[in-house]
MARBA-627318 format. One line per 5 residues: their letters; for each residue x, y, z of C-alpha. Coordinates in pm, whole numbers. Example, Ala and Ser with C-alpha at 12.3 -4.5 7.8 and 13.67 -1.06 7.14 Angstrom:
// residues 2
as = 1230 -450 780 ~ 1367 -106 714
//
This chain:
// residues 561
msdsv = 3567 -3393 -5157 ~ 3889 -3294 -5332 ~ 3804 -2922 -5324 ~ 3783 -2925 -4944 ~ 4103 -3119 -4880
rpknr = 4372 -2885 -4748 ~ 4623 -3103 -4561 ~ 4883 -2827 -4527 ~ 4633 -2632 -4317 ~ 4506 -2932 -4128
kvmvi = 4544 -2974 -3756 ~ 4577 -3301 -3564 ~ 4480 -3376 -3204 ~ 4620 -3690 -3042 ~ 4478 -3804 -2708
gldga = 4680 -4073 -2534 ~ 4508 -4307 -2290 ~ 4806 -4487 -2144 ~ 4752 -4863 -2127 ~ 4396 -4858 -2267
tfdli = 4280 -5197 -2394 ~ 3967 -5314 -2572 ~ 3975 -5618 -2344 ~ 3852 -5388 -2068 ~ 3669 -5099 -2237
rpwik = 3496 -5269 -2531 ~ 3183 -5360 -2325 ~ 3164 -5003 -2192 ~ 3193 -4868 -2546 ~ 2915 -5095 -2665
dgtmp = 2673 -5022 -2381 ~ 2729 -4646 -2387 ~ 2919 -4615 -2062 ~ 3188 -4445 -2271 ~ 2976 -4254 -2526
tlqrl = 3260 -4046 -2670 ~ 3464 -4352 -2760 ~ 3145 -4514 -2889 ~ 3097 -4224 -3132 ~ 3458 -4248 -3243
vkgga = 3431 -4621 -3314 ~ 3102 -4582 -3505 ~ 3198 -4268 -3691 ~ 3561 -4338 -3764 ~ 3825 -4605 -3802
sgvlt = 3942 -4810 -3506 ~ 4123 -5126 -3411 ~ 4389 -5297 -3207 ~ 4723 -5116 -3209 ~ 5019 -5351 -3170
ttlpp = 5309 -5202 -2980 ~ 5678 -5267 -2925 ~ 5827 -5571 -2753 ~ 5846 -5562 -2465 ~ 5532 -5348 -2424
isssa = 5681 -5072 -2206 ~ 5575 -4707 -2221 ~ 5921 -4552 -2251 ~ 5990 -4749 -2568 ~ 5638 -4754 -2709
wvsfa = 5570 -4379 -2692 ~ 5906 -4309 -2855 ~ 5817 -4553 -3133 ~ 5491 -4361 -3176 ~ 5675 -4028 -3189
tgknp = 5947 -4142 -3430 ~ 5766 -4399 -3643 ~ 6054 -4635 -3575 ~ 6134 -4952 -3385 ~ 6374 -4942 -3085
gkhgl = 6658 -5068 -3302 ~ 6655 -4730 -3473 ~ 6559 -4489 -3195 ~ 6759 -4674 -2927 ~ 6521 -4674 -2626
vdfvh = 6410 -5012 -2493 ~ 6303 -4947 -2134 ~ 6294 -4686 -1858 ~ 6634 -4804 -1739 ~ 6912 -5004 -1902
prpss = 7278 -5089 -1847 ~ 7500 -4812 -1975 ~ 7717 -4904 -2273 ~ 8049 -5052 -2160 ~ 7927 -5060 -1801
yqisi = 7710 -5236 -1545 ~ 7574 -4907 -1415 ~ 7208 -4838 -1475 ~ 7103 -4538 -1682 ~ 6762 -4372 -1685
vspqq = 6606 -4310 -2023 ~ 6615 -3951 -2150 ~ 6543 -3767 -2475 ~ 6917 -3713 -2527 ~ 6945 -4089 -2589
raska = 6682 -4082 -2865 ~ 6865 -4133 -3194 ~ 6581 -4012 -3415 ~ 6383 -3696 -3466 ~ 6035 -3711 -3317
iwnll = 5728 -3591 -3497 ~ 5744 -3260 -3308 ~ 6095 -3205 -3448 ~ 5984 -3285 -3801 ~ 5681 -3057 -3782
sdagr = 5885 -2777 -3622 ~ 6137 -2807 -3907 ~ 5846 -2776 -4151 ~ 5723 -2457 -3985 ~ 5421 -2616 -3818
kvgiv = 5343 -2544 -3452 ~ 5325 -2821 -3193 ~ 5190 -2857 -2840 ~ 5320 -3169 -2664 ~ 5189 -3232 -2313
gmpvt = 5289 -3522 -2088 ~ 5465 -3735 -2349 ~ 5698 -3982 -2173 ~ 6073 -3930 -2221 ~ 6051 -3554 -2281
yppee = 6242 -3431 -1976 ~ 6425 -3206 -2014 ~ 6189 -3053 -2273 ~ 6324 -2976 -2618 ~ 6311 -2649 -2806
vngym = 6020 -2675 -3048 ~ 5813 -2448 -3268 ~ 5537 -2420 -3011 ~ 5542 -2556 -2657 ~ 5613 -2869 -2456
vsdfl = 5521 -2981 -2105 ~ 5735 -3275 -1997 ~ 5640 -3595 -1822 ~ 5647 -3785 -1493 ~ 6023 -3841 -1524
tpsas = 6071 -3477 -1420 ~ 6258 -3448 -1085 ~ 6045 -3290 -814 ~ 6294 -3008 -756 ~ 6302 -2917 -1125
ddyty = 6151 -2592 -1247 ~ 6249 -2647 -1612 ~ 5972 -2885 -1712 ~ 5830 -2669 -1991 ~ 5939 -2512 -2315
ppsla = 5941 -2221 -2325 ~ 6048 -2199 -1958 ~ 5798 -1917 -1898 ~ 5512 -2157 -1962 ~ 5568 -2318 -1620
delel = 5496 -1986 -1446 ~ 5197 -1929 -1670 ~ 5049 -2266 -1581 ~ 5119 -2202 -1214 ~ 4919 -1879 -1228
amggf = 4641 -2027 -1440 ~ 4580 -2353 -1254 ~ 4835 -2399 -979 ~ 5076 -2585 -1206 ~ 5031 -2876 -1445
pllpd = 5012 -3223 -1279 ~ 5309 -3421 -1409 ~ 5232 -3726 -1194 ~ 4913 -3867 -1040 ~ 4903 -3863 -661
eryrs = 4981 -4219 -547 ~ 4963 -4163 -171 ~ 4686 -4423 -130 ~ 4827 -4680 -367 ~ 4863 -5027 -209
tkftd = 4669 -4919 97 ~ 4327 -5012 230 ~ 4193 -4681 94 ~ 4114 -4804 -255 ~ 3831 -4554 -289
kfiad = 4067 -4265 -212 ~ 4323 -4401 -457 ~ 4065 -4413 -736 ~ 3946 -4064 -641 ~ 4302 -3935 -684
mvtdv = 4316 -4092 -1030 ~ 3992 -3913 -1121 ~ 4139 -3587 -990 ~ 4441 -3636 -1214 ~ 4214 -3675 -1517
errle = 4027 -3358 -1424 ~ 4345 -3159 -1364 ~ 4503 -3272 -1690 ~ 4184 -3183 -1875 ~ 4190 -2839 -1714
galyl = 4549 -2785 -1827 ~ 4483 -2915 -2177 ~ 4180 -2690 -2224 ~ 4377 -2389 -2103 ~ 4654 -2461 -2353
ldnke = 4411 -2521 -2639 ~ 4232 -2194 -2563 ~ 4549 -1985 -2527 ~ 4820 -2144 -2741 ~ 4834 -2221 -3110
adlff = 4927 -2574 -3219 ~ 4886 -2761 -3547 ~ 4962 -3087 -3364 ~ 4835 -3113 -3008 ~ 4918 -3417 -2795
ilfws = 4795 -3484 -2441 ~ 4850 -3799 -2236 ~ 4620 -3923 -1961 ~ 4853 -4143 -1763 ~ 4647 -4230 -1454
ndmlq = 4460 -4490 -1659 ~ 4774 -4705 -1658 ~ 4828 -4666 -1284 ~ 4465 -4750 -1209 ~ 4482 -5074 -1407
hetws = 4806 -5182 -1242 ~ 4638 -5148 -906 ~ 4274 -5253 -963 ~ 4270 -5516 -1238 ~ 4180 -5797 -997
lldet = 3874 -5606 -877 ~ 3706 -5659 -1215 ~ 3868 -5986 -1322 ~ 3687 -6272 -1150 ~ 3948 -6521 -1281
hpdhd = 4239 -6341 -1114 ~ 4392 -6537 -821 ~ 4368 -6223 -605 ~ 4007 -6145 -693 ~ 3805 -6060 -384
prage = 3430 -6073 -469 ~ 3337 -5836 -188 ~ 3604 -5583 -284 ~ 3503 -5619 -648 ~ 3142 -5547 -565
ryrsl = 3239 -5252 -345 ~ 3477 -5079 -586 ~ 3365 -5183 -934 ~ 3135 -4882 -971 ~ 3424 -4649 -882
vvdfh = 3644 -4804 -1152 ~ 3365 -4774 -1405 ~ 3305 -4414 -1300 ~ 3674 -4337 -1355 ~ 3634 -4454 -1715
rkldh = 3322 -4239 -1754 ~ 3523 -3938 -1641 ~ 3805 -4031 -1878 ~ 3559 -4061 -2165 ~ 3406 -3725 -2069
avgrl = 3752 -3566 -2076 ~ 3810 -3699 -2427 ~ 3474 -3555 -2529 ~ 3559 -3211 -2389 ~ 3885 -3207 -2583
lekag = 3717 -3316 -2906 ~ 3493 -3011 -2881 ~ 3806 -2806 -2953 ~ 3877 -2987 -3279 ~ 3758 -2834 -3605
pedlv = 3565 -3015 -3880 ~ 3878 -3053 -4095 ~ 4096 -3176 -3810 ~ 4217 -3532 -3765 ~ 4156 -3675 -3419
ivmsd = 4342 -3978 -3288 ~ 4271 -4153 -2958 ~ 4528 -4420 -2881 ~ 4719 -4616 -2619 ~ 5084 -4712 -2606
hgfgp = 5013 -5073 -2507 ~ 4735 -5291 -2377 ~ 4677 -5443 -2036 ~ 4585 -5766 -1869 ~ 4615 -5972 -1552
vhsff = 4950 -6044 -1391 ~ 4965 -6325 -1136 ~ 5327 -6378 -1037 ~ 5673 -6233 -1015 ~ 5949 -6405 -1214
lvnnw = 6284 -6326 -1052 ~ 6505 -6365 -1354 ~ 6839 -6303 -1185 ~ 6759 -6573 -929 ~ 6697 -6814 -1213
lreag = 7018 -6711 -1391 ~ 7208 -6765 -1067 ~ 7055 -7107 -1004 ~ 7125 -7206 -1365 ~ 7490 -7107 -1326
flklk = 7486 -6812 -1568 ~ 7531 -6554 -1290 ~ 7786 -6586 -1010 ~ 7815 -6414 -672 ~ 8135 -6296 -507
kkplt = 8298 -6523 -250 ~ 8369 -6240 -6 ~ 8248 -6278 356 ~ 7999 -5989 331 ~ 7838 -6133 20
rlkya = 7822 -6478 183 ~ 7646 -6325 483 ~ 7400 -6132 269 ~ 7327 -6444 65 ~ 7265 -6650 382
lfrlg = 7019 -6386 505 ~ 6868 -6374 157 ~ 6799 -6748 169 ~ 6623 -6694 502 ~ 6389 -6440 342
faplg = 6571 -6113 418 ~ 6495 -5948 85 ~ 6309 -5640 -47 ~ 5998 -5831 -151 ~ 5958 -5979 197
vfrlv = 5985 -5637 356 ~ 5733 -5497 110 ~ 5487 -5776 188 ~ 5522 -5696 558 ~ 5461 -5326 492
kalrl = 5151 -5409 288 ~ 5022 -5662 545 ~ 5051 -5395 814 ~ 4853 -5163 584 ~ 5142 -4923 562
gflrr = 5129 -4896 186 ~ 5192 -4522 209 ~ 5553 -4614 285 ~ 5580 -4759 -65 ~ 5711 -4432 -203
rfrfq = 5979 -4410 65 ~ 6085 -4771 56 ~ 6364 -4849 -186 ~ 6186 -5149 -322 ~ 6432 -5247 -588
rgggl = 6754 -5127 -741 ~ 6920 -4834 -575 ~ 7221 -4709 -389 ~ 7253 -4634 -22 ~ 7113 -4843 257
mkrlf = 6918 -5094 47 ~ 7221 -5187 -156 ~ 7427 -5237 158 ~ 7161 -5439 338 ~ 7025 -5665 66
lsfad = 7185 -5891 -193 ~ 7237 -5679 -505 ~ 7443 -5638 -821 ~ 7720 -5509 -594 ~ 7760 -5873 -489
vdwar = 7785 -6012 -842 ~ 8121 -6153 -953 ~ 8121 -6009 -1302 ~ 8443 -6187 -1395 ~ 8256 -6519 -1368
tkafa = 7908 -6406 -1482 ~ 7780 -6483 -1831 ~ 7439 -6312 -1823 ~ 7226 -6081 -1610 ~ 6875 -5934 -1625
vgsfg = 6758 -5573 -1616 ~ 6392 -5502 -1681 ~ 6036 -5595 -1596 ~ 5987 -5815 -1904 ~ 6270 -6067 -1880
qiyin = 6534 -5866 -2063 ~ 6864 -6054 -2048 ~ 7203 -5905 -2131 ~ 7504 -6119 -2219 ~ 7829 -6026 -2041
qvgqr = 8020 -6012 -2367 ~ 8386 -5938 -2421 ~ 8428 -5591 -2565 ~ 8084 -5472 -2449 ~ 8116 -5494 -2068
pqgiv = 8418 -5409 -1850 ~ 8456 -5767 -1725 ~ 8293 -5947 -2015 ~ 8376 -6315 -2041 ~ 8159 -6437 -2332
qpgke = 8337 -6424 -2667 ~ 8139 -6283 -2960 ~ 8048 -6518 -3240 ~ 8005 -6888 -3176 ~ 8031 -6875 -2795
yeelr = 7780 -6589 -2779 ~ 7529 -6769 -3003 ~ 7567 -7099 -2819 ~ 7508 -6925 -2487 ~ 7192 -6758 -2614
eeiaa = 7067 -7094 -2738 ~ 7142 -7253 -2402 ~ 6967 -6979 -2202 ~ 6666 -6986 -2435 ~ 6634 -7364 -2416
qalel = 6652 -7367 -2036 ~ 6407 -7077 -2009 ~ 6150 -7267 -2214 ~ 6187 -7567 -1982 ~ 6137 -7364 -1664
ldprt = 5825 -7474 -1475 ~ 5631 -7292 -1205 ~ 5674 -7520 -900 ~ 5325 -7425 -781 ~ 5140 -7529 -1098
gqrvv = 5380 -7737 -1305 ~ 5315 -7508 -1602 ~ 5569 -7328 -1813 ~ 5680 -6984 -1699 ~ 5815 -6876 -2039
drvhr = 5614 -6907 -2359 ~ 5866 -6764 -2600 ~ 6222 -6631 -2613 ~ 6292 -6342 -2849 ~ 6643 -6282 -2986
reeiy = 6699 -5910 -3021 ~ 6749 -5925 -3397 ~ 6408 -6094 -3431 ~ 6218 -5800 -3280 ~ 6448 -5504 -3354
sgplv = 6623 -5376 -3664 ~ 6856 -5086 -3726 ~ 7195 -4950 -3624 ~ 7120 -4954 -3248 ~ 7022 -5320 -3209
ekapd = 7338 -5382 -3006 ~ 7207 -5151 -2732 ~ 6904 -5377 -2690 ~ 6887 -5678 -2455 ~ 7026 -5992 -2613
lvlqs = 6717 -6194 -2516 ~ 6363 -6106 -2406 ~ 6168 -6375 -2219 ~ 5796 -6360 -2292 ~ 5606 -6518 -2005
rnwey = 5314 -6756 -2036 ~ 5004 -6555 -2128 ~ 5198 -6245 -2009 ~ 5093 -6344 -1655 ~ 5442 -6329 -1502
mafgh = 5608 -5997 -1438 ~ 5985 -6022 -1448 ~ 6162 -5886 -1145 ~ 6488 -5798 -1316 ~ 6520 -5447 -1175
adfga = 6528 -5572 -818 ~ 6861 -5747 -871 ~ 6755 -6019 -623 ~ 6416 -5921 -485 ~ 6330 -6248 -311
shvve = 6485 -6589 -265 ~ 6264 -6787 -505 ~ 6247 -6786 -884 ~ 5867 -6747 -885 ~ 5672 -6551 -624
pivgm = 5305 -6450 -593 ~ 5244 -6098 -717 ~ 5221 -5819 -463 ~ 5148 -5449 -505 ~ 4965 -5482 -838
sghhr = 4735 -5717 -1025 ~ 4755 -5589 -1384 ~ 5043 -5535 -1624 ~ 5118 -5446 -1985 ~ 5024 -5645 -2294
pdgvv = 5116 -5578 -2661 ~ 4767 -5493 -2790 ~ 4663 -5130 -2740 ~ 4387 -4930 -2906 ~ 4362 -4671 -3182
mlagq = 4067 -4464 -3307 ~ 4076 -4206 -3587 ~ 3803 -3961 -3683 ~ 3769 -3647 -3890 ~ 3770 -3534 -4248
gieag = 3848 -3813 -4491 ~ 3825 -4094 -4236 ~ 3605 -4387 -4332 ~ 3318 -4441 -4088 ~ 3290 -4772 -3909
veldg = 3613 -4921 -4043 ~ 3788 -5183 -3832 ~ 4162 -5150 -3880 ~ 4365 -5468 -3913 ~ 4738 -5493 -3845
anitd = 4794 -5139 -3716 ~ 5126 -5086 -3540 ~ 5229 -4803 -3310 ~ 5498 -4700 -3560 ~ 5222 -4630 -3815
lapti = 5084 -4325 -3636 ~ 5370 -4082 -3710 ~ 5362 -4137 -4088 ~ 4981 -4125 -4081 ~ 4988 -3788 -3903
lyamg = 5247 -3649 -4144 ~ 5037 -3769 -4438 ~ 4725 -3605 -4299 ~ 4915 -3276 -4255 ~ 5071 -3282 -4601
ipipf = 5429 -3334 -4476 ~ 5663 -3573 -4662 ~ 5739 -3889 -4464 ~ 6109 -3967 -4397 ~ 6192 -4285 -4582
dmdgr = 6372 -4434 -4280 ~ 6050 -4460 -4076 ~ 5936 -4818 -4018 ~ 5567 -4736 -4001 ~ 5321 -4706 -4286
vltda = 5033 -4472 -4351 ~ 4710 -4630 -4227 ~ 4547 -4593 -4568 ~ 4262 -4828 -4467 ~ 4138 -4555 -4233
ftpdy = 4085 -4303 -4514 ~ 3809 -4281 -4773 ~ 3893 -4357 -5138 ~ 3817 -3995 -5228 ~ 4064 -3864 -4972
lsavk = 4335 -4109 -5084 ~ 4277 -4002 -5442 ~ 4298 -3633 -5360 ~ 4593 -3651 -5118 ~ 4891 -3857 -5228
vqysd = 5141 -4008 -4987 ~ 5474 -3826 -5018 ~ 5813 -3944 -4897 ~ 6131 -3754 -4821 ~ 6482 -3871 -4907
elser = 6615 -3714 -4589 ~ 6705 -3926 -4287 ~ 6536 -3843 -3958 ~ 6835 -3951 -3746 ~ 6994 -3721 -3490
ptged = 7302 -3731 -3264 ~ 7267 -3876 -2914 ~ 7416 -3832 -2569 ~ 7367 -3974 -2221 ~ 7109 -3869 -1964
qysee = 7129 -3528 -1799 ~ 7013 -3626 -1450 ~ 7221 -3541 -1146 ~ 7302 -3833 -917 ~ 7038 -3716 -669
daeei = 6772 -3665 -936 ~ 6853 -3999 -1096 ~ 6798 -4180 -766 ~ 6467 -4000 -717 ~ 6344 -4101 -1063
kerlr = 6452 -4463 -1015 ~ 6261 -4467 -688 ~ 5956 -4319 -858 ~ 5966 -4584 -1129 ~ 5985 -4857 -865
glgyv = 5683 -4726 -683 ~ 5483 -4683 -1003 ~ 5527 -5047 -1100 ~ 5734 -4986 -1411 ~ 6033 -5170 -1275
g = 5889 -5456 -1081
//
């Protein structure tokens, strides 16, 4: 074994299946519906992969790429309040305070090919190539590095698909929606195979993102316990959902054919998935509890009166969906935004910040304290007052009951220092409310999306959970091993180890040594570097117009409510 181990020549292929969960695919792996994943589980090491809290792709994929928790890399969601402001900023690679694995490998002289990784627009200069993600503005022609690669992909395949086609999402044409998700898988496979055949890369990463979108939209079709489960619709469309997963498995198999016998192959997800039943409108609750105050101006009073009568974005969206006009979803400013929606509906523009103690931004109950010295009109003093306020909000959140069921809405309240560590903890939300069984999706991004604190879900039936999947196969990987306690931050150090690159000591993750055979561990020692993998940061590079487009896209895709 030791004679054949050559980690410095070893290549790694990482295939991301966004949102994949064993809760859904384990039966299909066992019965052979997904034969490629079945072979990986039997012939390699696999297990549940725990992700970041909250389980959101923008934070989770960056934790994968850096081997660090959000308290070190600084990204906690797709959008967040800017420092010293109430304005909302879109996540971007300039805000990432740590080198990613493609930076580390480039510095070591190894070539990389990174395709579709979230939070890579604009693409970075690397030793190899990069194709950015769905956060690329539609008018942008700089979504690749090197820039010439965009023209090459256009000639080779009509351009790489950065975003699945969602034209039939939330419409009666469920079959056409699923067909578009299959098309996205096929097109991404086509692009990945072209790149593998024509470009050199020691680390190749490709993300299949339509899996996440499909689960958001169709979870209730398969879940007979979901409140929105329609047996007839389930019977009609189940085979199409299963067939999507067959096609996804086939795509993984085609890519694995390009891996050599010495290569390490990793199939993984950034988070898991499960049913979501209700919206939790956190800012409504904060307002009712007295932590958030509205202005007393006549316009705000009028908007609030209309709001109480049901004139709110969620009501309009329900009407659009009831009229089977779901195609308008992409054009409808469903949540936060400037322009007409902000003028018509109750929004953060109507908040009296000089009297507000806390506000929410995020789809997982992220609460920010309006603290003196951190926000322009902060009123909460740091120290004792800050801590007492967090205790008060947490205690009231745990007592909040769903008026429809009498059950708790919030299972647990996380203080930021309990789930994050590092120099950027202060950028994180002060509290994160974890809903009961993860079945409530917070509606923080909508400012005030509807007049109640709890509303039935609309527009989706599945949402993120912390438990993703990971499978490793290749030289030196123990066959049939079930990994225990794997975390998404463990993948970067494991990849560096497999490629013979010293691991920066400031990474949080560990090498998944349980995945490797004793012979391999004996022949290849784990090496660490004394160098920090930090890097300077800046703010996002989006124009105002592009930023509004990306916010709108995130709303429509379900990432922000």
